[in-house]
C-alpha positions as CSV (number, residue, x, y, z in Angstrom):
1,M,-40.2,-14.7,1.2
2,D,-40.4,-11.2,2.2
3,D,-37.3,-9.2,1.8
4,I,-37.1,-7.6,5.2
5,Q,-33.8,-5.7,4.6
6,N,-35.3,-3.9,1.8
7,Q,-38.2,-2.6,3.8
8,R,-38.3,1.2,3.8
9,D,-36.9,3.0,6.9
10,D,-38.3,6.2,7.8
11,R,-35.8,7.5,10.4
12,N,-33.9,9.3,7.6
13,I,-30.4,8.2,9.1
14,P,-27.9,6.8,6.7
15,I,-25.3,4.4,8.0
16,D,-21.7,4.9,7.1
17,E,-20.5,1.2,7.1
18,V,-22.6,-2.0,7.5
19,G,-21.5,-5.5,6.8
20,V,-19.3,-8.3,8.1
21,K,-16.2,-8.4,10.2
22,R,-14.2,-11.0,12.1
23,L,-14.5,-13.5,9.2
24,S,-11.7,-16.0,9.2
25,Y,-10.9,-17.2,5.7
26,P,-8.0,-18.8,3.9
27,I,-6.2,-16.7,1.2
28,T,-3.2,-16.9,-1.0
29,V,-0.8,-13.9,-1.4
30,L,2.2,-13.3,-3.5
31,D,5.5,-14.2,-2.1
32,K,8.7,-12.7,-3.4
33,Q,10.8,-15.7,-2.7
34,R,8.3,-18.6,-3.2
35,G,5.8,-17.3,-5.5
36,R,2.8,-17.8,-3.5
37,Q,2.0,-18.1,0.4
38,E,-1.0,-19.6,1.8
39,T,-2.3,-17.9,5.2
40,V,-5.5,-17.3,7.0
41,A,-7.0,-13.8,7.0
42,E,-9.5,-11.9,9.1
43,I,-11.7,-10.1,6.7
44,E,-14.1,-7.3,7.1
45,M,-16.5,-6.2,4.2
46,T,-18.9,-3.2,4.3
47,V,-20.9,-0.9,2.4
48,G,-22.7,2.4,3.0
49,L,-26.3,2.1,3.7
50,P,-28.8,4.9,2.3
51,H,-31.2,6.2,4.7
52,E,-34.2,4.7,3.1
53,F,-33.2,1.0,3.6
54,R,-33.7,-0.8,6.6
55,G,-30.8,-3.2,6.3
56,T,-28.3,-4.8,3.8
57,H,-28.1,-8.4,2.7
58,M,-25.2,-9.9,4.7
59,S,-25.0,-13.2,2.9
60,R,-24.3,-11.4,-0.5
61,F,-20.8,-10.3,0.9
62,L,-20.0,-14.0,1.6
63,E,-21.3,-15.0,-1.8
64,V,-19.0,-12.5,-3.7
65,L,-16.0,-13.6,-1.5
66,E,-16.7,-17.2,-2.4
67,K,-16.9,-16.4,-6.0
68,H,-13.4,-14.8,-6.0
69,R,-11.9,-17.5,-3.6
70,G,-8.0,-17.9,-4.1
71,E,-5.2,-15.5,-4.6
72,M,-5.7,-12.2,-2.7
73,T,-4.2,-9.2,-4.4
74,L,-4.9,-5.5,-5.1
75,F,-6.6,-6.4,-8.4
76,T,-8.9,-9.1,-6.7
77,I,-10.0,-6.7,-4.0
78,G,-10.9,-4.2,-6.7
79,R,-13.2,-6.8,-8.5
80,I,-14.7,-7.8,-5.1
81,L,-15.5,-4.2,-4.2
82,R,-16.9,-3.5,-7.7
83,E,-19.2,-6.5,-7.4
84,I,-20.3,-5.7,-3.8
85,K,-21.3,-2.3,-4.8
86,R,-23.3,-3.5,-7.7
87,R,-25.1,-6.4,-5.9
88,L,-25.9,-4.4,-2.9
89,H,-26.6,-1.1,-4.7
90,A,-24.3,0.7,-2.7
91,E,-22.4,4.0,-3.2
92,R,-19.5,3.0,-1.3
93,A,-17.8,-0.3,-0.5
94,A,-14.8,-1.2,1.7
95,M,-12.7,-4.3,2.4
96,S,-10.1,-5.0,5.0
97,V,-7.9,-8.3,4.8
98,A,-5.6,-8.8,7.8
99,F,-3.2,-11.7,7.8
100,P,0.1,-13.1,9.2
101,Y,2.9,-13.3,6.6
102,F,6.0,-15.2,7.0
103,I,9.4,-14.5,5.6
104,E,12.4,-16.8,5.9
105,K,15.4,-15.1,7.6
106,V,19.1,-16.2,7.9
107,A,20.9,-15.6,11.1
108,P,23.9,-13.2,10.5
109,A,26.6,-15.4,11.9
110,S,25.5,-19.1,12.0
111,G,23.3,-19.0,8.9
112,A,20.4,-20.7,10.8
113,R,17.2,-20.4,8.9
114,S,13.8,-19.5,10.5
115,L,10.4,-18.0,9.6
116,L,9.5,-14.6,11.3
117,R,5.9,-13.5,11.3
118,Y,4.8,-10.0,10.0
119,D,1.2,-8.8,10.4
120,C,-0.1,-7.3,7.3
121,R,-3.4,-5.7,6.1
122,F,-4.8,-4.9,2.7
123,Y,-7.5,-2.2,2.8
124,G,-9.4,-1.0,-0.2
125,T,-12.3,1.4,-0.7
126,L,-14.4,2.1,-3.6
127,D,-16.8,5.0,-4.0
128,G,-16.5,7.9,-6.4
129,T,-12.8,6.9,-6.6
130,A,-10.9,3.9,-5.5
131,D,-8.2,3.6,-3.0
132,F,-5.8,1.0,-1.6
133,V,-3.3,0.8,1.3
134,L,-0.9,-1.9,2.3
135,T,0.1,-2.0,6.0
136,V,2.9,-4.1,7.4
137,V,3.9,-4.4,11.2
138,V,7.8,-5.0,11.5
139,P,9.5,-6.1,14.8
140,V,12.9,-4.7,15.1
141,T,15.4,-3.9,18.0
142,T,16.3,-0.3,19.1
143,L,19.0,0.7,21.6
144,C,18.7,3.9,23.4
145,P,21.1,6.6,22.5
146,C,20.6,8.4,25.9
147,S,21.3,5.2,27.9
148,K,24.5,4.4,25.9
149,A,25.8,8.1,26.5
150,I,25.3,8.2,30.2
151,S,26.0,4.6,31.2
152,A,29.6,3.3,32.1
153,R,28.5,-0.1,31.0
154,S,26.0,-1.4,28.4
155,A,22.6,0.4,27.3
156,H,19.1,-0.5,27.4
157,N,17.4,-1.8,24.3
158,Q,14.1,-3.1,23.5
159,R,11.9,-4.6,20.7
160,S,10.1,-2.1,18.7
161,L,7.0,-2.5,16.4
162,V,7.2,-0.3,13.3
163,T,4.0,0.1,11.3
164,V,4.2,1.2,7.8
165,S,1.2,2.0,5.6
166,A,1.7,2.8,2.0
167,R,-0.2,3.8,-1.2
168,F,1.5,2.9,-4.4
169,N,1.3,3.2,-8.2
170,D,3.4,0.4,-9.2
171,F,4.4,-3.1,-8.2
172,L,5.2,-3.3,-4.5
173,W,6.3,-6.3,-2.5
174,I,5.6,-6.8,1.1
175,E,9.2,-7.9,1.4
176,D,10.5,-4.5,0.0
177,L,8.7,-2.5,2.9
178,V,10.0,-4.9,5.4
179,A,13.6,-4.4,4.2
180,Q,13.4,-0.7,4.4
181,V,12.3,-1.0,8.1
182,E,14.8,-3.6,9.2
183,A,17.7,-1.6,7.6
184,S,16.6,1.5,9.6
185,A,16.7,-0.2,13.0
186,S,19.5,-0.9,15.5
187,A,19.2,-4.5,14.7
188,E,16.9,-7.0,13.2
189,V,14.8,-9.5,15.1
190,F,15.0,-13.2,14.3
191,T,13.2,-16.4,15.4
192,L,16.1,-18.6,15.6
193,L,19.7,-17.4,16.8
194,K,22.8,-19.1,18.1
195,R,25.3,-17.5,20.5
196,P,27.5,-16.1,17.7
197,D,24.4,-14.4,16.3
198,E,23.5,-12.9,19.6
199,K,26.9,-11.5,20.1
200,L,26.9,-10.0,16.6
201,L,23.4,-8.5,16.8
202,T,24.0,-7.1,20.3
203,E,27.1,-5.3,19.3
204,Q,25.5,-4.1,16.1
205,A,22.8,-2.6,18.1
206,Y,25.2,-0.8,20.5
207,D,27.0,0.7,17.4
208,R,23.5,1.8,15.9
209,P,21.5,3.6,18.8
210,R,18.0,4.9,17.8
211,F,15.4,6.8,19.5
212,A,11.8,6.3,18.3
213,E,12.2,9.6,16.6
214,D,15.5,8.5,14.7
215,L,13.6,5.3,13.7
216,V,10.6,6.8,11.9
217,R,12.8,9.4,10.2
218,E,15.3,6.7,8.9
219,V,12.4,4.7,7.5
220,A,10.8,7.8,6.0
221,Q,14.2,8.5,4.2
222,R,14.2,5.0,2.8
223,L,10.8,5.1,1.7
224,D,11.4,8.4,-0.2
225,T,13.8,6.3,-2.5
226,L,11.1,4.0,-3.6
227,P,9.5,5.6,-6.6
228,Q,6.4,3.4,-6.7
229,I,5.2,4.8,-3.2
230,S,3.1,7.9,-3.4
231,W,2.0,8.2,0.3
232,Y,3.0,6.7,3.4
233,A,2.7,6.7,7.3
234,V,5.3,5.4,9.6
235,S,4.9,4.8,13.3
236,T,6.8,2.9,16.0
237,E,6.0,1.7,19.5
238,N,9.1,0.9,21.6
239,L,8.1,-1.7,24.1
240,E,10.5,-0.3,26.7
241,S,12.6,-2.6,28.9
242,I,13.1,-0.2,31.9
243,H,10.1,2.1,31.6
244,A,6.5,1.2,32.5
245,H,5.3,2.7,29.2
246,S,6.1,2.6,25.5
247,A,7.9,5.3,23.6
248,F,5.9,6.3,20.3
249,A,6.6,8.3,17.2
250,F,4.4,8.8,14.0
251,L,4.7,10.6,10.8
252,K,3.1,10.6,7.3
253,R,4.0,12.0,4.1
254,E,2.5,12.7,0.6
255,K,5.2,12.3,-1.9
256,A,5.5,14.5,-5.0
257,A,3.8,13.0,-8.1
258,S,5.9,10.7,-10.1
259,G,3.9,10.9,-13.3
260,R,3.2,7.3,-13.2
261,G,-0.5,7.5,-12.4
262,S,-2.7,7.4,-9.4
263,P,-2.1,4.6,-6.8
264,R,-5.6,3.3,-7.1
265,L,-7.4,-0.1,-7.5
266,R,-5.7,-0.9,-10.7
267,P,-4.2,-4.4,-11.4
268,G,-1.4,-5.0,-9.1
269,R,0.2,-7.6,-6.7
270,S,0.4,-6.2,-3.4
271,G,-0.9,-4.0,-1.2
272,G,-4.3,-2.0,4.7
273,R,-5.9,0.4,7.7
274,P,-5.4,3.1,9.2
275,S,-7.6,4.9,6.8
276,P,-5.4,6.6,4.4
277,K,-7.2,9.8,5.0
278,S,-6.3,9.8,8.7
């Protein structure tokens, strides 16, 4: 049959990214407590298309993914990207793997156990060099310092969504990023709480007020203590309880070289988008 995609295109316009997206696919990721966790990811796989080709072969993305079915890690994504580049004769390949990840949490007073969802993403690119970013979204509670200072009774609080993206050059668990964020907030969020837990967490939040600015700075200070992280970006969106808008703060930092090598697509166990170059 004629290979239509390989027909020559004379418009002289290269395409930055072409491929497949919104592909729902079962994956297995490494779990710090249980070894492995099965989940379902939304996958995007793309290549850069040179100007001389009319199109790319979409089916080859899926063939490569099927060949590497199973555990999804930094190392697996590196192999997939190398094979996509080779099979599609591309100079650049990228892959995004977004998935829900569940961590068992223990309520602070009652000891009630429940699972909490964290939205995660692995994002890898391979062109002249390779790159890999892990992104985790962590829900927490924040209490407004201003509201506490000016109010005779109580203070307004809200749920906040903290997004952390990180490059790293050594082993990094998803749970380790989550722990740094939760320790920086006014209080943690849980799926299951009893009344003694609610009392304890409400009082804890009142004693640890945080602006959006405070929260991203607290997270940054904690990430600076993790030697395997070489670059990170932190943002928070406070879903305000008494305002008709969200409060937002964002920062990113390139840490000093640790002498442990580049955080590239090397064998590893964890590892997302915004683009690390943003």
